[in-house]
C-alpha positions as CSV (number, residue, x, y, z in Angstrom):
1,M,-17.2,-19.3,17.3
2,P,-15.7,-22.2,15.6
3,A,-12.9,-20.7,13.9
4,F,-12.5,-17.9,16.8
5,A,-11.9,-20.9,18.9
6,S,-9.4,-22.3,16.3
7,V,-7.3,-19.4,15.9
8,L,-7.1,-18.9,20.2
9,A,-6.2,-22.7,20.2
10,V,-3.3,-22.0,17.7
11,I,-2.5,-18.7,19.5
12,A,-2.0,-20.8,22.6
13,I,0.1,-23.5,21.3
14,L,2.5,-20.8,19.8
15,F,3.2,-19.1,23.1
16,F,3.5,-22.8,25.3
17,A,5.5,-24.3,23.2
18,R,7.6,-21.6,22.2
19,E,11.1,-23.3,23.6
20,V,10.1,-25.9,20.6
21,L,8.6,-24.0,18.1
22,L,11.1,-21.0,18.3
23,P,14.2,-22.9,17.1
24,L,11.9,-24.4,14.4
25,A,11.1,-21.3,13.3
26,I,14.5,-20.2,13.1
27,A,15.7,-23.4,11.3
28,V,13.0,-23.0,8.4
29,L,13.7,-19.6,7.8
30,L,17.2,-20.1,7.6
31,T,16.8,-23.1,5.4
32,F,14.6,-20.9,3.3
33,A,17.6,-18.2,2.9
34,L,20.3,-21.4,2.4
35,A,18.2,-23.2,-0.2
36,P,19.5,-20.9,-3.1
37,I,23.3,-21.1,-2.4
38,S,22.7,-25.0,-1.8
39,S,21.3,-25.3,-5.5
40,R,23.5,-23.3,-7.1
41,L,26.4,-25.6,-5.1
42,R,24.6,-28.7,-6.3
43,K,24.5,-27.2,-10.1
44,L,28.3,-26.6,-10.0
45,G,28.4,-30.5,-9.5
46,L,28.8,-31.0,-5.7
47,P,27.0,-33.6,-4.1
48,R,24.0,-32.6,-2.1
49,I,25.4,-33.4,1.0
50,L,28.7,-32.2,0.5
51,A,26.7,-28.7,-0.7
52,V,25.0,-28.6,2.0
53,I,27.5,-29.1,4.7
54,I,29.4,-26.3,2.9
55,T,26.5,-24.3,2.6
56,V,25.6,-24.6,6.7
57,A,29.1,-24.3,7.6
58,L,30.2,-21.1,5.9
59,A,26.4,-20.0,7.4
60,F,27.3,-20.4,10.9
61,L,31.0,-19.4,10.6
62,V,30.2,-15.8,9.2
63,L,27.4,-15.8,12.2
64,V,29.9,-16.6,14.6
65,L,32.6,-14.7,13.3
66,F,29.9,-11.7,13.4
67,G,29.0,-12.1,17.0
68,L,32.4,-12.3,18.1
69,V,33.6,-9.0,16.4
70,V,30.4,-7.4,18.1
71,A,31.6,-9.0,21.5
72,G,34.9,-7.5,21.2
73,H,33.5,-4.1,19.8
74,V,30.8,-4.2,23.0
75,A,33.5,-4.7,25.7
76,D,35.5,-1.8,24.5
77,V,32.5,0.6,24.4
78,A,31.8,-0.6,27.6
79,Q,35.3,0.0,29.3
80,D,35.8,3.2,27.9
81,L,32.1,4.6,28.7
82,P,33.6,5.7,31.9
83,A,36.0,8.8,30.2
84,Y,33.0,10.3,28.7
85,Q,31.4,11.3,32.1
86,N,32.3,15.0,32.1
87,N,31.3,15.6,28.4
88,I,27.7,14.2,29.1
89,I,27.2,16.7,32.3
90,T,28.8,19.5,30.7
91,K,26.1,19.4,28.2
92,I,23.4,18.9,30.2
93,R,24.6,21.8,32.6
94,A,25.1,23.8,29.3
95,V,21.3,23.2,28.3
96,Q,20.0,23.4,31.5
97,E,21.5,27.2,31.8
98,S,19.9,28.0,28.2
99,G,16.9,28.2,29.7
100,T,15.1,25.1,29.2
101,D,16.0,23.7,32.5
102,S,13.4,20.9,34.0
103,G,13.5,17.9,36.6
104,V,14.4,15.8,33.6
105,L,17.9,17.1,33.4
106,Q,18.2,17.4,37.0
107,R,17.8,14.2,37.6
108,L,19.6,12.9,34.6
109,T,22.6,15.3,36.1
110,S,22.3,13.7,39.4
111,V,22.5,10.2,38.2
112,V,25.5,11.0,35.7
113,E,27.2,12.5,38.8
114,S,26.5,10.0,41.1
115,V,27.7,7.0,38.7
116,G,30.6,8.6,37.9
117,R,31.6,9.0,41.5
118,E,31.2,5.2,42.1
119,L,33.2,4.3,38.9
120,N,36.4,7.1,40.4
121,S,36.0,5.8,43.5
122,A,36.0,2.2,42.8
123,G,39.2,0.4,43.9
124,K,40.1,3.5,45.8
125,Q,40.4,3.8,50.4
126,P,39.2,7.3,51.2
127,S,41.7,9.1,53.4
128,A,40.6,10.2,56.9
129,P,41.0,14.2,57.9
130,G,44.2,15.4,59.3
131,G,46.2,12.6,57.2
132,G,46.1,10.0,59.6
133,S,44.9,6.7,59.2
134,P,41.2,5.6,57.8
135,P,38.5,4.9,60.6
136,R,38.2,1.0,60.2
137,E,34.8,0.1,59.2
138,P,33.0,-3.5,59.8
139,L,33.4,-6.0,57.5
140,L,31.0,-8.5,56.4
141,V,32.0,-11.6,56.5
142,E,30.4,-14.9,54.5
143,I,31.3,-18.3,55.4
144,F,31.2,-20.8,52.7
145,S,32.9,-23.8,51.8
146,P,34.7,-24.0,48.4
147,N,33.5,-26.3,45.5
148,R,34.4,-28.8,44.0
149,P,36.0,-28.5,40.7
150,I,33.3,-30.4,39.4
151,E,30.9,-28.1,40.6
152,T,32.6,-24.9,39.8
153,L,32.9,-26.2,35.7
154,T,28.7,-27.2,35.8
155,S,28.2,-23.5,37.3
156,L,30.4,-21.8,34.7
157,I,28.7,-24.0,31.9
158,G,25.3,-24.4,32.9
159,P,23.6,-21.3,31.7
160,L,25.3,-21.8,28.7
161,L,23.7,-24.9,27.8
162,G,20.5,-23.7,26.5
163,P,21.4,-21.6,24.1
164,I,24.4,-24.1,23.0
165,A,21.6,-26.6,22.3
166,S,19.4,-24.4,20.7
167,L,22.1,-23.4,18.4
168,G,23.1,-27.1,17.7
169,L,19.5,-28.2,17.7
170,I,19.0,-25.6,14.7
171,I,22.2,-26.8,12.8
172,V,20.6,-30.0,12.8
173,V,17.0,-29.4,11.5
174,V,18.7,-27.0,8.9
175,I,21.1,-29.9,7.5
176,F,17.8,-32.0,7.6
177,M,15.5,-29.7,5.6
178,L,18.7,-28.9,3.1
179,L,18.8,-32.4,2.4
180,E,15.5,-33.5,2.4
181,R,14.1,-30.3,0.9
182,E,12.1,-32.4,-1.9
183,E,10.7,-35.1,0.3
184,L,9.2,-32.4,2.8
185,R,7.4,-30.6,0.3
186,D,6.0,-33.6,-1.7
187,R,5.0,-34.4,2.2
188,F,3.6,-31.1,2.8
189,I,1.4,-31.7,-0.2
190,R,0.2,-35.0,0.6
191,L,-0.6,-33.6,3.9
192,V,-2.8,-30.5,2.8
193,G,-3.5,-29.9,-0.6
194,Y,-3.3,-33.4,-2.4
195,G,-6.6,-32.4,-3.9
196,D,-5.3,-29.4,-5.6
197,L,-1.6,-29.8,-6.9
198,H,-1.8,-26.9,-8.6
199,R,-2.6,-24.2,-6.2
200,T,-0.3,-26.4,-3.6
201,T,2.6,-26.2,-5.5
202,E,2.0,-22.6,-6.2
203,A,1.5,-21.5,-2.6
204,I,4.7,-23.4,-1.6
205,Q,6.9,-21.9,-4.4
206,E,5.6,-18.5,-3.9
207,A,6.1,-18.6,0.0
208,G,9.3,-19.7,-0.6
209,S,10.6,-17.4,-3.1
210,R,9.3,-14.2,-1.0
211,V,10.8,-15.0,2.0
212,A,14.0,-16.2,0.2
213,R,13.9,-12.7,-1.8
214,Y,13.0,-10.8,1.2
215,L,16.2,-12.4,2.9
216,L,18.5,-11.9,0.5
217,M,17.3,-8.5,-0.6
218,Q,17.3,-6.9,2.7
219,L,21.0,-8.3,3.5
220,L,21.6,-6.4,0.6
221,V,20.2,-3.3,1.6
222,N,21.3,-3.2,5.1
223,C,24.8,-4.1,3.8
224,A,24.5,-1.1,1.6
225,Y,23.6,1.2,4.4
226,G,25.6,-0.1,7.1
227,I,29.0,-0.4,5.4
228,P,28.8,3.5,4.2
229,L,27.8,4.1,7.7
230,A,30.4,2.2,9.5
231,L,33.2,4.3,7.0
232,G,31.4,7.8,7.6
233,L,30.9,7.3,11.4
234,W,35.0,6.5,11.6
235,A,35.7,9.4,9.4
236,V,34.7,12.0,11.7
237,G,35.8,10.5,14.6
238,I,33.2,8.2,16.0
239,P,35.1,5.5,18.3
240,N,34.1,2.0,17.1
241,A,32.6,2.7,14.2
242,A,32.8,-0.5,12.8
243,L,30.7,-1.9,15.6
244,W,27.7,0.7,14.8
245,G,27.6,-0.5,10.9
246,M,27.5,-4.2,12.0
247,L,24.5,-3.3,14.8
248,A,23.0,-1.4,11.8
249,I,23.1,-4.9,9.5
250,V,21.2,-6.4,12.4
251,L,19.1,-4.3,13.8
252,R,17.4,-3.0,10.3
253,F,15.9,-6.6,10.0
254,V,13.7,-5.4,12.4
255,P,11.0,-3.5,11.1
256,Y,10.5,0.2,12.0
257,I,12.0,-0.5,15.4
258,G,15.4,-1.4,14.6
259,P,16.4,1.5,12.4
260,A,15.4,3.8,15.3
261,I,17.9,1.7,17.7
262,A,20.5,1.9,15.2
263,T,20.4,5.4,15.0
264,V,20.1,6.3,18.5
265,L,23.3,4.3,19.8
266,P,25.9,6.2,17.6
267,M,23.5,9.5,18.2
268,F,24.2,9.2,22.0
269,L,27.9,8.0,21.9
270,A,29.1,11.2,19.3
271,F,27.1,13.2,22.3
272,A,29.0,11.6,24.9
273,V,32.2,11.7,23.1
274,D,32.6,15.4,21.7
275,P,32.7,18.4,24.0
276,G,30.8,20.2,21.7
277,W,27.6,19.7,19.2
278,T,29.7,19.3,16.1
279,L,30.3,15.7,16.2
280,V,26.4,15.3,16.7
281,L,25.3,17.5,14.0
282,W,28.0,15.6,11.7
283,V,26.4,11.7,12.6
284,A,22.9,13.2,11.8
285,A,24.2,14.5,8.6
286,I,25.3,11.1,7.8
287,F,22.1,9.0,8.8
288,L,19.8,11.4,7.2
289,L,22.2,11.3,3.8
290,L,22.1,7.0,4.1
291,E,18.5,6.9,5.0
292,L,17.7,9.7,1.7
293,I,19.7,7.5,-0.3
294,S,18.6,3.9,1.0
295,N,14.8,5.0,0.7
296,N,14.9,6.7,-2.7
297,I,17.7,4.8,-4.7
298,V,18.5,1.5,-3.0
299,E,15.5,0.0,-2.2
300,P,13.8,0.8,-5.5
301,W,16.3,-0.2,-7.4
302,L,16.5,-3.6,-5.8
303,Y,12.7,-3.5,-5.3
304,G,13.4,-7.0,-3.4
305,S,12.5,-5.7,-0.1
306,R,8.7,-5.1,-0.5
307,T,7.1,-8.5,0.9
308,G,3.6,-7.9,-0.4
309,L,2.5,-6.7,3.0
310,S,0.8,-3.3,4.5
311,P,3.2,-1.0,6.6
312,L,0.5,-1.5,9.1
313,A,0.7,-5.5,8.9
314,I,4.4,-5.2,9.2
315,I,3.8,-3.2,12.6
316,V,1.2,-5.3,14.1
317,A,2.7,-8.4,13.2
318,A,6.0,-7.1,15.2
319,I,4.3,-6.4,17.8
320,F,2.5,-9.6,17.8
321,W,5.6,-12.2,17.3
322,A,7.5,-10.0,19.8
323,W,4.7,-10.8,22.4
324,L,4.7,-14.1,21.4
325,W,8.3,-14.9,21.3
326,G,10.3,-12.5,22.7
327,P,13.1,-10.7,20.4
328,V,13.2,-13.5,18.4
329,G,9.9,-13.1,17.1
330,L,10.4,-9.5,16.5
331,V,13.3,-10.6,14.0
332,L,10.9,-13.8,12.4
333,S,7.9,-11.5,12.5
334,T,8.0,-10.3,8.8
335,P,8.6,-13.7,7.0
336,L,6.5,-15.2,9.3
337,T,3.7,-13.2,8.1
338,V,4.7,-13.3,4.8
339,C,4.1,-17.3,5.0
340,L,0.5,-16.3,6.5
341,A,-0.2,-14.1,3.8
342,V,0.7,-16.6,0.7
343,L,-1.5,-19.0,2.9
344,G,-4.2,-16.7,3.0
345,R,-4.1,-16.1,-1.1
346,Y,-4.3,-19.6,-2.0
347,V,-6.5,-21.6,0.8
348,P,-9.6,-20.2,0.5
349,Q,-10.4,-20.7,4.5
350,F,-7.9,-18.1,5.4
351,E,-8.4,-15.7,2.8
352,F,-9.0,-13.4,5.9
353,L,-5.1,-13.2,6.0
354,E,-4.6,-12.0,3.0
355,V,-7.0,-9.4,3.3
356,L,-5.6,-8.4,7.0
357,F,-2.0,-8.7,5.9
358,G,-1.7,-8.3,2.1
359,S,-0.4,-4.6,0.7
360,D,-2.9,-5.3,-2.8
361,P,-5.9,-3.5,-2.5
362,V,-9.3,-5.1,-1.1
363,L,-11.7,-2.9,-3.0
364,D,-11.7,-2.7,-6.4
365,P,-11.5,1.2,-7.8
366,K,-15.0,1.5,-8.4
367,E,-15.9,0.3,-5.0
368,R,-13.3,2.2,-3.0
369,L,-14.8,5.4,-4.8
370,Y,-18.2,4.7,-4.2
371,Q,-17.5,4.1,-0.6
372,R,-15.9,7.8,-0.7
373,L,-18.8,9.0,-2.1
374,L,-21.4,7.2,0.5
375,A,-19.4,8.6,2.7
376,G,-18.9,12.4,1.8
377,D,-15.2,12.2,1.3
378,P,-14.5,14.4,-1.9
379,D,-11.1,15.3,-0.4
380,E,-10.4,11.5,0.2
381,A,-11.9,11.2,-3.5
382,T,-10.1,13.4,-5.2
383,D,-6.6,12.5,-3.6
384,Y,-7.5,9.0,-5.0
385,A,-8.3,10.3,-8.2
386,E,-5.1,11.9,-8.6
387,E,-3.1,9.1,-8.3
388,I,-4.7,7.4,-11.0
389,L,-4.3,10.2,-13.3
390,E,-1.3,10.3,-12.5
391,E,-0.5,7.4,-15.0
392,N,-3.6,7.1,-16.6
393,Y,-6.2,9.8,-18.6
394,L,-9.0,11.8,-17.3
395,E,-11.2,9.8,-19.8
396,D,-10.0,6.6,-18.3
397,Y,-10.6,7.1,-15.1
398,Y,-13.9,8.7,-15.5
399,G,-14.6,5.3,-17.9
400,K,-13.4,2.7,-15.9
401,V,-13.4,4.0,-12.0
402,A,-16.5,6.8,-11.8
403,I,-18.9,5.8,-14.1
404,P,-18.6,2.4,-12.6
405,A,-19.3,4.0,-9.1
406,L,-22.0,5.4,-10.3
407,L,-23.4,2.1,-11.3
408,L,-23.3,0.9,-7.9
409,A,-24.9,3.5,-6.4
410,E,-27.6,3.2,-9.0
411,K,-27.9,-0.4,-8.2
412,D,-28.5,0.2,-4.7
413,R,-30.9,3.0,-5.4
414,R,-32.8,0.5,-7.4
415,R,-33.0,-2.3,-4.3
416,G,-34.3,0.1,-2.3
417,V,-31.0,0.2,0.2
418,L,-30.0,3.8,-1.3
419,T,-31.9,6.6,0.6
420,E,-32.9,9.6,-0.8
421,Q,-30.9,11.6,1.3
422,Q,-28.0,9.4,0.5
423,M,-28.2,9.4,-2.7
424,E,-28.2,13.4,-2.9
425,Q,-25.0,12.7,-0.7
426,V,-23.3,10.7,-3.7
427,F,-24.1,13.3,-6.2
428,A,-22.6,16.3,-4.2
429,T,-19.7,14.6,-3.5
430,A,-19.2,13.3,-7.3
431,I,-19.9,16.9,-8.2
432,T,-17.4,18.1,-6.3
433,L,-14.8,15.7,-7.1
434,V,-15.5,16.9,-10.9
435,S,-14.7,20.3,-9.4
436,N,-12.1,19.6,-8.1
437,L,-10.4,17.5,-11.3
438,A,-11.3,20.8,-13.2
439,E,-7.5,21.5,-12.8
440,I,-6.7,18.4,-14.6
441,A,-9.0,18.8,-17.1
442,Q,-7.3,22.2,-17.9
443,E,-3.7,20.5,-18.0
444,E,-5.2,17.6,-20.5
445,E,-6.2,20.0,-22.8
446,Q,-3.1,21.8,-22.9
447,E,-1.5,18.8,-23.5
448,E,-4.4,18.0,-26.0
449,K,-3.5,21.4,-27.9
450,G,0.3,20.6,-28.2
451,Q,-0.4,17.4,-29.7
452,E,-2.4,18.4,-32.1
453,N,0.0,21.1,-32.9
454,K,3.0,18.2,-33.0
455,E,0.8,16.1,-35.8
456,T,0.1,19.5,-37.3
457,L,3.7,20.0,-37.9
458,S,4.8,16.5,-38.9
459,G,2.0,15.7,-40.9
460,R,0.8,12.3,-39.1
461,P,-1.2,11.5,-36.4
462,T,0.2,10.1,-32.9
463,T,-1.4,8.1,-30.3
464,L,-1.5,8.5,-26.8
465,G,-1.4,4.8,-26.4
466,E,-4.1,2.2,-24.0
467,G,-5.1,3.3,-20.6
468,L,-7.4,2.0,-18.3
469,D,-10.3,2.3,-21.3
470,G,-7.9,-0.4,-23.2
471,D,-9.2,1.9,-26.3
472,E,-6.2,3.1,-28.3
473,G,-5.9,6.6,-30.2
474,A,-7.1,9.9,-29.2
475,L,-10.7,11.0,-29.4
476,P,-11.8,13.1,-32.0
477,D,-10.6,17.1,-31.7
478,G,-13.9,18.8,-30.3
479,R,-12.7,22.2,-31.1
480,G,-15.9,24.6,-32.8
481,K,-18.4,22.0,-31.5
482,T,-21.3,23.3,-28.7
483,I,-22.9,19.9,-27.1
484,L,-25.4,19.8,-24.7
485,C,-25.3,16.7,-21.7
486,I,-28.5,15.9,-20.0
487,G,-28.8,13.9,-17.2
488,G,-31.9,11.3,-17.8
489,R,-34.3,10.6,-14.9
490,G,-32.3,11.7,-11.5
491,A,-29.6,12.9,-9.8
492,L,-27.0,10.3,-10.7
493,D,-27.2,10.7,-14.2
494,D,-26.9,14.5,-13.9
495,A,-23.6,13.6,-12.2
496,S,-22.7,11.1,-15.2
497,A,-23.4,13.9,-17.5
498,A,-21.2,16.3,-15.7
499,M,-18.3,13.6,-15.9
500,L,-19.3,13.2,-19.7
501,A,-19.3,17.0,-20.3
502,Q,-15.6,17.3,-18.7
503,V,-14.2,14.9,-20.7
504,L,-15.9,16.5,-23.4
505,Q,-14.1,20.3,-22.7
506,V,-10.7,18.2,-22.7
507,Q,-11.2,18.3,-26.3
508,G,-11.6,21.8,-26.9
509,T,-15.7,21.4,-27.4
510,E,-17.5,24.0,-25.6
511,V,-20.3,22.1,-23.1
512,V,-23.3,22.7,-21.2
513,V,-24.5,20.6,-18.6
514,A,-28.5,20.2,-17.7
515,K,-30.0,18.5,-15.0
516,H,-32.8,16.5,-15.9
517,T,-35.3,18.9,-14.0
518,D,-34.4,21.1,-16.3
519,I,-36.1,19.1,-19.3
520,A,-38.9,18.7,-17.3
521,N,-39.6,22.3,-16.8
522,R,-38.6,23.4,-20.6
523,R,-36.0,25.3,-19.6
524,A,-33.7,22.9,-21.9
525,M,-35.0,25.1,-25.0
526,T,-33.0,28.4,-23.4
527,L,-29.8,26.1,-22.1
528,L,-29.0,25.0,-25.4
529,P,-27.2,27.8,-27.4
530,K,-27.9,28.1,-31.1
531,Q,-26.1,25.8,-33.8
532,A,-25.4,23.3,-31.3
533,D,-23.9,20.1,-32.6
534,A,-25.3,17.2,-30.3
535,I,-27.5,16.5,-27.4
536,V,-26.2,13.8,-25.2
537,V,-28.8,11.9,-22.5
538,C,-27.3,10.1,-20.0
539,F,-29.1,7.0,-17.9
540,L,-27.6,4.9,-15.4
541,N,-30.8,2.7,-15.2
542,E,-30.4,-0.2,-17.7
543,D,-34.2,-0.7,-17.9
544,S,-34.5,3.3,-18.7
545,A,-34.9,2.5,-22.8
546,K,-38.4,3.4,-23.1
547,H,-38.2,6.6,-21.1
548,A,-35.3,7.0,-23.3
549,G,-37.0,6.8,-26.4
550,I,-39.4,9.0,-25.2
551,L,-36.8,11.5,-24.7
552,I,-35.2,11.4,-27.7
553,R,-38.5,11.9,-29.4
554,R,-39.1,14.8,-27.7
555,L,-35.9,16.6,-28.0
556,K,-35.9,15.6,-31.8
557,R,-39.0,17.9,-32.2
558,L,-37.1,20.7,-30.2
559,F,-34.1,20.5,-31.9
560,P,-34.9,18.7,-35.5
561,T,-31.1,20.3,-36.8
562,T,-29.0,18.9,-33.7
563,R,-28.0,15.2,-33.4
564,V,-29.6,13.3,-30.4
565,G,-28.5,10.6,-28.5
566,A,-28.5,8.5,-25.5
567,V,-26.1,6.8,-23.6
568,L,-27.6,4.0,-21.1
569,W,-24.0,3.5,-19.3
570,A,-22.2,0.2,-18.8
571,E,-18.6,-0.7,-17.7
572,R,-18.1,-2.5,-21.4
573,E,-19.9,-1.8,-24.2
574,Q,-20.5,-6.0,-24.6
575,D,-22.4,-5.7,-21.0
576,I,-25.7,-4.4,-22.1
577,P,-26.7,-4.8,-26.4
578,P,-27.8,-1.0,-26.6
579,P,-31.5,-1.2,-27.4
580,A,-33.3,0.0,-30.8
581,L,-34.9,3.2,-30.4
582,D,-36.7,5.4,-32.8
583,E,-35.2,8.6,-34.1
584,V,-32.2,8.3,-32.3
585,D,-28.7,9.4,-34.0
586,F,-26.8,7.2,-31.9
587,I,-27.3,5.2,-28.8
588,T,-24.2,4.0,-26.4
589,S,-23.3,2.4,-23.1
590,T,-19.5,3.5,-22.8
591,L,-17.8,6.9,-22.1
592,A,-15.1,6.4,-25.3
593,S,-18.3,5.4,-27.6
594,T,-20.5,8.1,-26.6
595,A,-17.6,10.9,-26.6
596,R,-16.4,9.9,-30.1
597,E,-20.3,9.7,-31.3
598,A,-21.2,13.3,-30.1
599,L,-17.8,14.7,-31.4
600,S,-18.9,13.0,-34.9
601,D,-19.2,15.1,-37.9
602,A,-22.4,13.0,-39.0
603,P,-26.1,14.6,-39.8
604,P,-28.5,14.2,-37.6
605,S,-31.3,11.7,-38.7
606,V,-34.2,13.0,-40.5
607,M,-37.3,13.2,-38.0
608,A,-40.1,11.5,-39.1
609,P,-43.3,13.7,-40.0
610,P,-45.7,13.8,-36.9
611,R,-48.9,11.6,-37.2
612,K,-52.2,13.2,-38.0
613,I,-54.4,12.4,-35.0
614,R,-57.6,12.0,-36.0
615,V,-61.2,13.0,-34.5
616,R,-64.2,10.4,-34.1
617,R,-67.4,12.4,-34.6
618,P,-70.2,11.1,-32.6
619,L,-72.7,9.5,-34.7
620,D,-75.8,10.8,-35.8
621,K,-78.5,8.3,-35.5
622,S,-81.4,10.0,-36.9
623,A,-79.3,10.9,-40.0
624,T,-78.5,7.0,-40.6
625,A,-81.5,6.1,-40.2
626,A,-83.1,8.2,-42.8
627,A,-80.5,7.0,-45.3
628,Q,-81.6,3.8,-44.9
629,P,-84.1,2.7,-47.2
630,G,-87.4,0.7,-46.1
631,I,-87.6,2.5,-42.7
């Protein structure tokens, strides 16, 4: 509750003090943007004051010229709009006649016609019927007293005082912030982070670099979009093409909403200018082409337009800051939210801001997969697996994501928080996931065969590279081998055995998968093919060493000529040292080491002969007494 009350208090302060805080926020944002330019001028040898004044003067001169050009074009468009009335009415009527008539179109037509009549009749006096003089109508007379020149000047300048004062305040604050940038940084460190200079300095540097990089790269992206847009609109004949290109540069700073507005305005003008539909199609094609180039070439190339924020956070932040500070808050929403996300990354008390706004995953891959297994959603689990498998192999995914997710499930089972029904759901979802990845396993198997053929032709081995698992090199060739994978004690062990089996199948191995219940009813003897090379028993419970020893001994007696091993799953080899088990051929803890041991050509260990059970006979007391003398 205190934290919630603090958040509400901060929001209230931001809302009621927006007249003061909004110019300061704009000044801080411009300081972040202009600081690299000022630093570059200082490196060229200019004094600090001169470098700052030149930077600020050039920046605001560009902004003023930009505003004057836009204002001139807007006035031209407003003056030419009445000439487009007939084209708009003709197209609306054509749509009505095509069979898509609706009340909205009728009302739109009537509005356009009434506006056109008012514009055409402005300044004209209606003539009376019969050619006579028009009837005289009563005139409204307003009695007023002439204002003095000072009052007239005050009425004209009054509405401009607020924006001019805000602009002057912003310029002054930007100048002083650039002049005392290092001093302000030191004061901020002393105020909030004197106890941890390293963390505070890193936070300030990251916030400044993120915002400056975002503004600079976003400006480059917008210019790479707006300049070709203006040229394209000019080429197809759109009036005031430069205006729409300049508006696109500005509006694209507003996330999601700005690009839509920048698209709608030229489309509407093309709709109004051309009597036909050709110009509208040309304009739509220009926007489509520019969006494809910008999203797929320009932004990935510059890469700086990424802010470290999630898309949903950008939308929510835009709505929040627009409600708080209006249109200016909408433009400032992304930089301000970037600063909040950096604050949440480095200040533990505000960690929730990084969780809410950051683009980095808040759950580890294994935790995310376990959550999908608990929810019984194999489709999303498969989609997530395919994203990882675009850059990694199946062995890496199972070894570093899927098996650790099953370890989390086993830990919850041991704590008693995972019910039997949930465990069955986790097992069923995991098995479905393995089945859905069968096609990828086949592709990797074909790739493995092609790799081996290249090795044979070149006469030298090649390395697949290092994946998530961190093990360099490929697994041994499994062609011609037969391996049985069995779950040790529960359904989750069965799921891990199925994952191990699919990795072995990628190596060309013939694999048979059995459940832990097949051992209890002796089905393992019928499941194991003849001339099997290895049997692998999988355990997720790290305390199953005793049970594994009993099971290994039993399997060794059933299959004395087969290598029998156990895997006690762990995320890393050093997490759980493998226990010493009698008569086991190998014992491992990771998927890569298990696959290598299972595919090894080492001979099986010699099984110790079974001990003879000695039956003690009952002692005959009478015979014992007769044998003793003196009785």
